[in-house]
C-alpha positions as CSV (number, residue, x, y, z in Angstrom):
1,M,149.4,11.9,-132.7
2,A,149.1,14.2,-135.7
3,G,152.0,16.6,-135.8
4,V,153.3,19.4,-137.9
5,F,156.2,17.2,-139.2
6,D,156.2,13.7,-140.6
7,Q,157.0,11.3,-137.9
8,T,159.5,9.5,-140.1
9,I,161.5,12.8,-140.3
10,V,161.3,13.3,-136.6
11,N,162.6,9.8,-136.1
12,Q,165.4,10.4,-138.6
13,I,166.4,13.6,-136.7
14,Q,166.4,11.7,-133.4
15,Q,168.5,8.9,-134.9
16,A,171.0,11.4,-136.3
17,N,171.5,13.2,-133.0
18,D,173.0,10.8,-130.4
19,I,171.9,12.0,-127.0
20,V,175.3,11.5,-125.5
21,D,176.9,13.7,-128.2
22,V,174.3,16.4,-127.9
23,I,174.4,16.6,-124.1
24,S,178.2,16.5,-124.1
25,E,178.1,19.9,-126.0
26,H,176.4,21.4,-122.9
27,V,177.6,19.2,-119.9
28,S,180.8,17.4,-119.1
29,L,179.9,13.7,-119.0
30,K,181.9,10.8,-117.4
31,K,181.5,7.1,-117.8
32,K,179.9,5.3,-114.8
33,G,179.0,1.7,-115.4
34,R,176.9,1.4,-118.5
35,E,175.8,5.0,-118.3
36,M,177.3,8.5,-118.5
37,V,176.9,11.0,-115.6
38,G,177.2,14.7,-115.2
39,L,176.1,17.8,-113.4
40,C,172.5,18.5,-114.2
41,P,172.1,22.0,-115.8
42,F,168.4,22.3,-114.7
43,H,169.1,22.8,-111.0
44,D,171.9,23.9,-108.7
45,D,173.8,20.6,-108.9
46,H,176.9,20.0,-106.9
47,R,177.4,16.3,-107.4
48,P,176.6,14.5,-110.7
49,S,172.9,13.8,-110.5
50,M,172.1,13.4,-114.3
51,Y,172.5,10.0,-115.9
52,V,172.5,9.6,-119.7
53,N,171.7,6.2,-121.1
54,A,173.1,5.7,-124.6
55,A,171.3,2.4,-125.2
56,K,167.8,3.9,-124.4
57,Q,168.7,7.3,-125.7
58,I,167.3,9.0,-122.6
59,F,168.6,11.3,-119.8
60,K,167.3,11.4,-116.2
61,C,168.2,13.6,-113.2
62,F,167.6,11.8,-109.9
63,A,167.7,15.1,-108.0
64,C,165.3,17.4,-109.8
65,G,163.3,14.9,-111.9
66,A,164.2,16.3,-115.3
67,G,164.3,13.6,-118.0
68,G,163.4,12.7,-121.5
69,S,164.8,12.3,-125.0
70,V,167.4,14.4,-126.9
71,F,164.4,16.6,-127.9
72,T,163.4,17.2,-124.3
73,F,167.0,18.1,-123.3
74,V,167.4,20.7,-126.1
75,Q,163.9,22.2,-125.4
76,M,164.8,22.6,-121.7
77,R,168.4,23.7,-122.2
78,E,167.7,26.3,-124.9
79,S,164.1,27.2,-124.0
80,L,162.8,26.3,-127.4
81,T,159.4,25.0,-128.7
82,F,159.3,21.5,-130.1
83,P,159.3,22.7,-133.8
84,Q,162.2,25.0,-133.0
85,T,164.0,22.1,-131.4
86,L,163.5,19.9,-134.5
87,Q,164.8,22.7,-136.6
88,R,167.9,23.2,-134.4
89,L,168.7,19.4,-134.4
90,A,167.9,19.0,-138.1
91,E,170.4,21.8,-138.9
92,R,172.9,20.1,-136.6
93,A,172.5,16.8,-138.6
94,G,172.3,18.4,-142.0
95,I,168.7,17.3,-142.5
96,K,166.2,19.4,-144.5
97,L,163.0,19.8,-142.4
98,K,159.7,20.4,-144.2
99,P,156.2,20.6,-142.6
100,L,153.9,17.6,-143.0
101,K,151.6,17.6,-146.0
102,T,148.2,15.9,-145.6
103,K,145.0,15.4,-147.6
104,D,143.6,18.4,-145.8
105,S,146.6,20.6,-146.4
106,K,146.1,23.9,-148.2
107,P,147.7,24.4,-151.6
108,K,151.4,24.9,-151.7
109,T,151.0,28.6,-152.3
110,D,149.3,28.9,-148.8
111,D,151.9,26.9,-146.9
112,V,153.6,28.9,-144.2
113,D,157.2,28.4,-143.3
114,P,157.9,29.9,-139.8
115,N,161.5,30.7,-141.0
116,E,160.1,32.8,-143.8
117,L,157.8,34.7,-141.4
118,A,160.8,35.4,-139.2
119,R,162.7,36.8,-142.1
120,V,159.9,39.0,-143.2
121,N,159.4,40.2,-139.6
122,A,163.1,41.1,-139.4
123,W,162.8,43.1,-142.6
124,A,159.7,44.9,-141.3
125,A,161.4,45.7,-138.0
126,K,164.4,47.3,-139.9
127,Y,162.0,49.2,-142.1
128,F,160.1,50.6,-139.1
129,Q,163.4,51.6,-137.6
130,Q,164.3,53.5,-140.7
131,N,161.0,55.4,-140.5
132,L,161.7,56.4,-136.9
133,H,165.1,57.7,-137.7
134,D,164.0,59.5,-140.9
135,A,164.5,63.2,-140.5
136,N,161.0,64.0,-141.6
137,K,158.9,60.9,-141.0
138,G,160.1,60.2,-137.5
139,K,160.5,63.6,-135.9
140,H,157.1,63.7,-134.1
141,T,157.5,60.1,-132.8
142,R,161.1,60.8,-131.7
143,D,159.8,63.8,-129.7
144,Y,157.1,61.6,-128.1
145,I,159.7,59.0,-127.1
146,A,161.9,61.7,-125.6
147,E,158.9,62.9,-123.6
148,R,158.5,59.4,-122.2
149,Q,162.2,59.7,-121.2
150,I,163.2,56.6,-123.2
151,T,166.9,57.0,-124.1
152,P,168.5,56.6,-127.5
153,E,170.3,53.6,-126.1
154,S,167.0,52.0,-125.2
155,I,165.6,52.8,-128.7
156,K,168.5,51.0,-130.3
157,E,168.5,48.1,-127.9
158,W,164.7,47.4,-128.2
159,Q,164.7,48.1,-132.0
160,L,161.8,50.7,-131.6
161,G,160.3,51.8,-134.9
162,L,157.5,53.7,-136.6
163,A,154.6,52.6,-138.9
164,V,153.5,55.6,-140.9
165,S,150.7,56.1,-143.4
166,Q,148.4,53.5,-144.8
167,N,149.9,51.1,-147.4
168,D,153.4,52.4,-146.7
169,L,154.7,48.9,-145.7
170,V,152.8,47.3,-148.6
171,R,154.5,49.6,-151.1
172,A,157.9,49.1,-149.5
173,A,157.5,45.3,-149.6
174,K,156.4,45.4,-153.3
175,A,159.6,47.3,-154.1
176,K,161.6,44.5,-152.5
177,N,159.5,41.8,-154.3
178,I,158.1,40.5,-151.0
179,P,154.7,38.9,-151.6
180,S,151.8,40.6,-149.9
181,K,150.5,37.1,-149.0
182,L,153.6,36.5,-146.9
183,L,153.0,39.8,-145.1
184,Q,149.5,38.7,-144.4
185,H,150.7,35.4,-143.0
186,A,153.0,37.4,-140.7
187,G,150.2,39.5,-139.5
188,L,151.6,42.7,-141.0
189,V,148.8,43.4,-143.4
190,V,145.1,42.7,-143.6
191,T,142.6,42.5,-146.5
192,Q,140.3,45.4,-147.2
193,T,137.8,45.4,-150.1
194,G,139.8,42.8,-151.9
195,S,143.2,44.4,-151.5
196,F,146.0,44.4,-148.9
197,A,146.4,47.2,-146.3
198,D,148.9,47.8,-143.5
199,K,147.7,46.5,-140.1
200,F,149.9,49.0,-138.2
201,V,149.3,52.7,-139.2
202,N,150.7,55.7,-137.4
203,R,152.0,53.7,-134.5
204,L,155.1,53.4,-132.4
205,M,156.3,49.9,-133.1
206,F,157.7,47.4,-130.6
207,P,159.2,44.3,-132.2
208,I,158.6,41.2,-130.1
209,T,161.4,38.6,-130.1
210,D,161.6,35.0,-128.8
211,V,164.4,33.9,-126.5
212,T,166.7,33.3,-129.5
213,G,166.3,36.9,-130.7
214,R,164.0,36.2,-133.7
215,V,161.3,38.8,-134.3
216,I,158.1,36.8,-134.0
217,G,155.6,39.7,-133.9
218,F,154.9,43.3,-133.1
219,G,153.1,45.6,-130.8
220,G,152.0,49.0,-131.9
221,R,151.0,52.1,-129.8
222,T,148.8,54.6,-131.5
223,L,150.2,58.1,-132.0
224,D,147.0,59.9,-133.0
225,E,144.6,58.2,-130.6
226,T,142.9,56.4,-133.5
227,G,141.6,52.9,-132.7
228,A,142.9,50.9,-129.8
229,K,145.7,52.3,-127.7
230,Y,147.8,49.2,-128.3
231,I,147.4,46.4,-130.8
232,N,149.5,43.2,-131.2
233,S,150.2,41.0,-134.2
234,P,147.5,38.4,-134.6
235,T,148.3,34.7,-133.9
236,T,150.5,33.3,-136.7
237,A,152.6,30.2,-137.3
238,L,155.3,32.1,-135.4
239,F,153.5,34.1,-132.8
240,D,150.9,33.5,-130.0
241,K,150.8,36.3,-127.4
242,S,149.6,33.9,-124.7
243,N,152.9,31.9,-125.2
244,A,155.3,34.9,-125.5
245,L,156.8,37.5,-123.2
246,Y,158.1,40.8,-124.2
247,G,161.7,41.3,-123.2
248,L,162.6,37.7,-122.4
249,Q,165.6,37.8,-124.7
250,H,167.0,40.7,-122.6
251,A,165.9,39.4,-119.2
252,R,166.5,35.6,-119.2
253,L,170.1,35.7,-117.9
254,Q,169.2,37.9,-115.0
255,I,166.1,35.9,-114.2
256,A,168.1,32.7,-114.2
257,S,170.8,34.3,-112.0
258,T,168.4,35.7,-109.4
259,G,165.6,33.1,-109.6
260,V,163.1,36.0,-109.7
261,A,161.1,37.2,-112.7
262,V,159.1,40.4,-112.6
263,V,156.1,40.7,-114.9
264,V,154.6,44.0,-115.9
265,E,151.8,44.8,-118.3
266,G,153.2,47.2,-120.9
267,Y,156.1,47.5,-123.4
268,T,157.3,50.9,-122.0
269,D,157.0,49.5,-118.4
270,C,159.4,46.8,-119.4
271,I,161.8,49.0,-121.3
272,M,161.9,51.6,-118.5
273,A,162.7,48.9,-115.9
274,H,165.7,47.7,-117.9
275,Q,166.7,51.3,-118.5
276,F,166.9,51.7,-114.7
277,G,168.9,48.5,-114.3
278,C,166.1,46.2,-113.3
279,S,166.9,43.7,-115.9
280,N,164.8,40.7,-114.7
281,V,161.6,42.3,-116.0
282,V,159.4,41.1,-118.8
283,A,155.9,42.2,-120.0
284,A,152.8,40.0,-120.5
285,L,151.9,41.7,-123.9
286,G,148.8,43.3,-122.4
287,T,147.2,40.1,-121.4
288,S,146.6,38.5,-118.0
289,F,149.4,36.2,-116.9
290,T,148.9,33.0,-118.8
291,T,149.8,29.3,-118.2
292,G,151.9,29.4,-121.4
293,Q,153.9,32.4,-120.1
294,A,154.3,30.8,-116.7
295,R,155.6,27.6,-118.4
296,I,158.2,29.7,-120.2
297,L,159.3,31.5,-117.0
298,R,159.5,28.3,-115.0
299,R,162.5,27.3,-117.1
300,Y,164.4,30.3,-115.5
301,A,162.7,31.5,-112.4
302,K,161.7,30.1,-109.0
303,K,159.5,33.1,-108.1
304,V,157.4,35.4,-110.3
305,V,156.2,38.8,-109.1
306,L,153.3,40.4,-111.0
307,I,153.1,44.2,-110.9
308,F,149.9,45.8,-112.1
309,D,148.6,49.3,-112.6
310,S,145.5,49.3,-110.5
311,D,143.5,47.4,-107.9
312,T,141.0,46.2,-110.4
313,A,143.7,44.7,-112.6
314,G,145.3,43.3,-109.5
315,I,142.1,41.5,-108.5
316,E,141.7,40.0,-111.9
317,A,145.3,39.0,-112.0
318,A,145.0,37.3,-108.6
319,N,142.2,35.1,-109.9
320,R,144.2,34.0,-112.8
321,A,147.6,33.9,-111.0
322,L,146.5,31.3,-108.5
323,E,145.5,28.9,-111.2
324,V,148.7,29.5,-113.0
325,C,150.7,29.2,-109.8
326,V,149.3,25.8,-108.9
327,S,149.5,24.3,-112.4
328,Q,153.0,25.4,-113.1
329,R,154.5,25.1,-109.6
330,I,155.8,28.6,-109.4
331,D,155.7,30.9,-106.3
332,I,153.7,33.9,-107.5
333,K,153.3,37.1,-105.6
334,L,151.3,40.3,-106.5
335,A,152.0,44.0,-106.2
336,S,150.1,47.1,-107.3
337,V,151.8,50.3,-108.2
338,P,150.6,53.0,-105.7
339,Q,148.7,56.2,-106.6
340,G,147.3,54.7,-109.8
341,K,150.5,55.1,-111.8
342,D,151.9,52.5,-114.2
343,P,155.4,51.0,-113.5
344,C,157.0,53.3,-116.1
345,D,155.8,56.5,-114.5
346,F,156.5,55.0,-111.0
347,L,160.1,54.3,-111.9
348,L,160.6,57.8,-113.3
349,S,159.1,59.5,-110.2
350,A,160.3,57.1,-107.4
351,G,163.4,55.5,-108.8
352,K,165.0,52.1,-108.9
353,Q,165.3,51.5,-105.2
354,R,161.6,52.1,-104.5
355,F,160.6,49.9,-107.4
356,E,162.8,47.1,-106.1
357,Q,161.1,47.6,-102.7
358,L,157.7,47.2,-104.3
359,V,158.9,43.9,-105.7
360,D,160.3,42.8,-102.3
361,E,157.0,43.7,-100.6
362,A,154.7,41.8,-103.0
363,V,152.1,39.7,-101.2
364,D,151.2,36.0,-101.7
365,V,148.1,35.4,-103.8
366,L,146.1,33.9,-100.9
367,Q,146.9,36.9,-98.7
368,F,145.8,39.2,-101.5
369,K,142.5,37.4,-101.8
370,W,142.0,37.4,-98.0
371,N,142.5,41.2,-98.0
372,R,139.8,41.4,-100.7
373,L,137.4,39.4,-98.7
374,I,137.9,41.6,-95.6
375,E,137.5,44.7,-97.7
376,S,134.2,43.4,-99.1
377,F,132.7,42.9,-95.6
378,D,134.3,46.1,-94.3
379,S,132.9,48.3,-97.1
380,G,129.2,47.6,-96.6
381,D,128.8,45.7,-99.8
382,T,125.5,43.9,-100.6
383,L,124.8,40.3,-99.7
384,V,125.4,39.4,-103.3
385,D,128.8,41.0,-103.2
386,H,129.6,39.2,-99.9
387,K,128.7,35.9,-101.5
388,A,130.9,36.5,-104.5
389,A,133.8,37.4,-102.3
390,I,133.3,34.3,-100.2
391,E,133.1,32.1,-103.2
392,E,136.2,33.6,-104.7
393,F,138.2,33.1,-101.4
394,L,137.0,29.5,-100.9
395,Q,138.0,28.6,-104.4
396,A,141.4,30.0,-103.8
397,I,141.9,28.1,-100.5
398,A,140.6,24.9,-102.1
399,T,143.1,25.2,-105.0
400,A,146.0,26.0,-102.6
401,V,145.1,23.2,-100.2
402,W,145.1,20.6,-103.0
403,A,148.4,22.0,-104.2
404,G,149.9,21.5,-100.7
405,K,150.5,25.2,-100.2
406,V,148.3,25.4,-97.0
407,P,149.4,23.3,-94.0
408,A,146.7,21.6,-92.0
409,I,147.1,24.0,-89.0
410,D,146.8,27.0,-91.2
411,R,143.7,25.6,-92.9
412,G,142.0,25.2,-89.5
413,L,142.9,28.7,-88.5
414,I,141.6,30.1,-91.8
415,V,138.3,28.2,-91.5
416,N,137.8,29.4,-87.9
417,R,138.4,33.0,-88.9
418,L,136.1,32.7,-91.9
419,S,133.4,31.2,-89.7
420,K,133.5,34.3,-87.5
421,I,133.2,36.6,-90.4
422,I,130.5,35.0,-92.5
423,G,128.4,33.5,-89.7
424,A,128.5,29.9,-90.9
425,G,129.7,27.0,-88.8
426,T,133.1,25.4,-89.3
427,K,131.5,22.1,-90.3
428,E,129.6,23.7,-93.1
429,I,132.7,25.6,-94.3
430,N,134.8,22.4,-94.2
431,T,132.2,20.5,-96.1
432,E,132.0,23.2,-98.8
433,L,135.8,23.4,-98.9
434,G,136.1,19.6,-99.3
435,R,133.6,19.7,-102.2
436,R,135.7,22.4,-103.9
437,I,139.0,20.5,-103.4
438,A,137.5,17.4,-105.0
439,R,136.4,19.5,-108.0
440,V,139.8,21.1,-108.3
441,A,141.4,17.7,-108.3
442,R,139.4,16.7,-111.3
443,A,140.1,19.8,-113.3
444,A,143.8,20.3,-112.9
445,S,147.1,18.6,-112.0
446,Y,148.7,18.9,-108.6
447,P,151.7,17.7,-106.6
448,D,151.6,14.2,-105.1
449,T,151.8,14.7,-101.4
450,A,150.8,11.1,-100.5
451,G,153.4,9.4,-98.3
452,T,155.5,6.5,-99.6
453,Q,158.1,4.3,-98.1
454,N,160.0,4.1,-101.3
455,K,160.9,7.7,-102.1
456,K,162.6,6.8,-105.4
457,L,159.2,5.7,-106.7
458,Q,157.3,8.8,-105.6
459,P,156.3,11.0,-108.6
460,R,158.4,14.2,-108.7
461,H,156.2,16.1,-111.2
462,A,153.2,18.1,-110.0
463,E,151.5,17.3,-113.3
464,M,151.1,13.7,-112.3
465,G,148.4,14.2,-109.8
466,Q,147.6,12.7,-106.3
467,G,145.2,10.3,-104.8
468,L,144.1,6.7,-105.6
469,F,142.6,7.6,-109.0
470,A,145.8,9.3,-110.2
471,T,147.9,6.5,-108.7
472,A,145.9,3.9,-110.7
473,Q,146.3,5.9,-113.9
474,R,150.1,6.1,-113.4
475,E,150.2,2.3,-112.8
476,V,148.6,1.6,-116.1
477,L,151.0,3.8,-118.0
478,E,154.0,2.4,-116.1
479,V,153.0,-1.1,-117.2
480,L,152.4,-0.2,-120.8
481,L,155.7,1.6,-121.1
482,N,157.5,-1.5,-120.0
483,E,155.2,-4.2,-121.4
484,P,153.4,-2.9,-124.5
485,K,152.0,-6.3,-125.2
486,L,149.5,-5.9,-122.3
487,F,147.8,-3.2,-124.3
488,D,145.3,-5.8,-125.5
489,I,144.0,-6.1,-122.0
490,V,143.9,-2.3,-121.4
491,K,142.0,-1.3,-124.5
492,Q,139.1,-3.7,-123.7
493,K,138.5,-2.0,-120.3
494,I,139.4,1.7,-120.6
495,T,140.0,4.5,-123.2
496,P,142.3,7.6,-122.9
497,E,139.2,9.4,-121.6
498,A,139.6,7.5,-118.3
499,F,142.8,9.5,-117.5
500,D,141.6,12.8,-115.9
501,V,145.0,14.1,-114.9
502,P,146.0,16.3,-117.9
503,I,149.6,15.2,-118.3
504,L,148.7,11.5,-117.8
505,R,145.9,11.9,-120.4
506,H,148.5,13.3,-122.8
507,V,150.8,10.4,-122.3
508,A,147.8,8.0,-122.6
509,D,146.9,9.5,-125.9
510,I,150.5,8.9,-127.2
511,L,150.5,5.3,-126.0
512,F,147.1,4.3,-127.1
513,E,147.6,5.7,-130.6
514,T,151.1,4.2,-130.9
515,L,150.1,0.7,-129.5
516,S,146.9,0.6,-131.5
517,T,149.0,-0.1,-134.6
518,G,150.1,-3.4,-133.1
519,T,153.8,-2.5,-132.9
520,D,156.1,-3.0,-130.0
521,P,157.8,0.5,-129.8
522,S,160.9,1.3,-127.8
523,L,161.0,4.0,-125.2
524,K,163.0,6.1,-127.6
525,E,160.3,5.8,-130.3
526,I,157.6,6.8,-127.8
527,L,159.6,9.8,-126.6
528,A,159.9,11.0,-130.2
529,K,156.1,11.6,-130.2
530,A,156.2,13.7,-126.9
531,E,156.4,17.3,-128.1
532,S,156.3,18.9,-124.6
533,V,159.0,19.0,-122.0
534,E,156.5,17.9,-119.3
535,A,155.5,14.9,-121.3
536,G,159.1,13.8,-121.9
537,N,160.0,14.2,-118.2
538,V,156.9,12.3,-117.1
539,I,157.3,9.4,-119.6
540,V,160.8,8.7,-118.5
541,E,159.8,8.9,-114.8
542,L,156.9,6.5,-115.4
543,A,159.1,4.1,-117.4
544,E,161.8,4.1,-114.7
545,A,159.3,3.6,-111.9
546,G,157.5,0.8,-113.7
547,E,160.8,-1.0,-114.5
548,E,161.8,-1.0,-110.9
549,K,158.4,-2.2,-109.6
550,A,158.0,-4.9,-112.2
551,N,155.2,-7.4,-111.5
552,F,153.3,-6.0,-114.5
553,Q,150.3,-8.2,-114.9
554,S,149.0,-8.2,-111.3
555,R,149.7,-4.4,-111.0
556,L,147.8,-3.8,-114.2
557,A,144.8,-5.8,-113.1
558,G,144.6,-4.0,-109.8
559,A,145.0,-0.6,-111.4
560,L,142.2,-1.2,-114.0
561,D,139.9,-2.4,-111.3
562,A,140.6,0.7,-109.2
563,I,139.9,3.0,-112.1
564,Q,136.6,1.5,-112.8
565,R,135.6,1.3,-109.2
566,L,136.6,4.9,-108.4
567,A,134.8,6.2,-111.4
568,R,131.6,4.8,-110.0
569,Q,132.3,6.3,-106.6
570,R,133.0,9.7,-108.2
571,K,129.5,9.9,-109.8
572,K,127.9,9.3,-106.4
573,S,130.1,12.0,-104.8
574,E,129.2,14.6,-107.4
575,I,125.5,14.1,-106.6
576,K,126.2,14.6,-102.8
577,A,128.4,17.6,-103.5
578,A,125.6,19.4,-105.3
579,Q,123.4,18.8,-102.2
580,D,126.1,20.0,-99.8
581,Q,126.6,23.3,-101.8
582,T,122.9,24.0,-101.6
583,Q,123.0,23.5,-97.9
584,F,126.0,25.8,-97.4
585,L,124.5,28.7,-99.4
586,R,121.2,28.3,-97.4
587,C,123.2,28.4,-94.2
588,F,125.1,31.6,-95.2
589,S,121.9,33.3,-96.3
590,E,120.2,32.6,-92.9
591,N,123.1,34.0,-90.9
592,T,124.3,37.6,-90.4
593,V,127.8,38.9,-89.8
594,K,128.9,38.0,-86.3
595,E,132.1,40.0,-86.0
596,N,133.5,43.2,-87.5
597,P,136.1,41.7,-89.8
598,H,138.3,44.9,-90.0
599,N,142.0,44.1,-89.6
600,V,141.4,40.3,-89.1
601,G,144.4,38.4,-90.3
602,M,144.2,35.4,-92.6
603,V,146.1,33.1,-90.2
C-alpha cells in the first residue's frame, strides 16, 4: 500500500516502541503465562480481558474485540489519526519523521508538513483574537457577540477572533516572515489575479481544533452579509471537515463519561450548549453527519443524538444517519428544535432543562422515517410523492433488518401495517424487502448474526459482514495470515476485487500487495501496514481465529470454491431482483390506499 510515510520508517518506529512498554504507560499489566494481561481501556472492564503478546507485538481484548498493533492501541487510546500516531510514537522514540518522497512528488518547496500548518494556524488564531480585542477593530464584532449572549468566558475558552479587511492577514504574516505559500497550504489565503488575498474577510472567526487541541482549520461567520453566511477552511493536509467535529476537545471527556454525544449544526449552537452546562455537545461543521464523524464519536459514545433546526434538515439527516448508524454501529436518534428555532436560540429561550428533555425525547431513525411515511399519505401528496416515501421507508427497513436492528416479529408487524397503507400484498412487500436487503449486503458492512457453536470464533466486528459469501472471504484471509505460502494458490483463482465486504477488501489489499513480493511476513509486519483502527482490530481477530481453526489447506480450498460459486449465483439473483422490483411497482400503481393511515404506529 502506498502511504504518506516510507514503510521502512514505519517499521523502525514500530520496532522502537515495544507494545508492552507503550501499553504499560496506560494500563497496569501483569504476567500470565507467556502473555501480559490488564483491564481493557476500551470498555467497562472489571476483570482483566486484554492480553498483550510481546512475541507477536499485538494486543487483544477477548471481551470487546479490540486488538491490533502498538499503532492501533495508540490510535484508539488517544483518538489520533494514523499519521498523528506515527508522529507521537516517533517523538517517543526520538526518530525524525519525514513524509515519503516519490517520483510524482512535487518539488521540495511545495511539500506540506502538517506540523507547519498547525503552527501557522495557531499564529493566525492568536492574530484573529488580537483583532477582536482591539479597541477599534473589534468593537462592532464584540457588540454582535454580546447580542448573541456569548459570554467573555466563552469567547476566551473557544478562542473566538475577527478577520478584518482584505489582505490584513497577508500583511501581518509578511511582517512576521511567514511565507504566503504556507498560508495558502493552510487554507488561510487564496490566489487572485496572480497575488495572494485573505480567504476570511470581515468575519467572526471560530478556530477548529482536533482532540489534542491543535488548530486544524477555521470557520468564519459573515458580519456584513457578504458572501455565504458561513465558510470553512478548505481541505488541507491537516483539515477535512467530514472527518472533524467542532468542540470535540471540550466535549470528549463528558461524552466518554455519559456515553452520549449530542451533535448540532452550528458553531454558536455548540458554544451556547457548553455555556449552559451541556458539555457533551459537538457541531458537525455545517455538514450532514458523516461516517468519518461517526467513526470519531464511536471512540467515546454509545449513543449519538442529532439535533437539527428544521423538519427538512431533519429528513435529510435521517436519510444519512441510518447509513452512518449501521456502518459504524452507533445508536443514533433524531430531534428537531421546535418552532423553527436553532439550538442556540432555543437554549436562550427555554433553558438547559428543556434542551436536555429534547435530547431525552429524540426518536429512533426508523420511527422518524415511519412518521414521514404516514405524513405523506395523510397530507394528500401525489402518487409520485407516495412512491418516494415508500421507497425511502423500505430502504430504511432493509438496512436496519440486515444490521440486526429489527427483530423478526417486528418486521412482520411492519410489513402488515405497510400492506394496509399502500394497498400491496405482504408477499410483494417481502419480496421487495428481500431484494433491497440483498443489495444493502453487497454495498456495506454489517454485523454477523449467524449462529455458531464456537462463540470464540464468531466475528465481533460489524465490518466483517455476514452470510456465506462473507464467511468464505474471512476464511481466505484467516488462512493467509497464518500460512502466507498458500498465497500462490489464492492468486491463481481470485483477486482483491472478490472481497465485497469493505473492511475485508481493505485487509485483502494489504495481504495481496505484501505477499506478491514473495516474502513471508510476520503478523507484526502486516499490522504495520494497517493504518486504520478497524483494520488492525480485524487483522488480529482473523489471525487468532485462523490459528485456532488450523486445517489451512482444506479450509482454503472450500472457501475459494464457495466464493466462485456464490459469485455466479449472485449474478442470477440480480437479474431476478430487477424483475421483482418491476412487479412490485406495477402492483403498487394498480392499487389504491385501503386504509386511512393517520395515527398508525410503526409496530
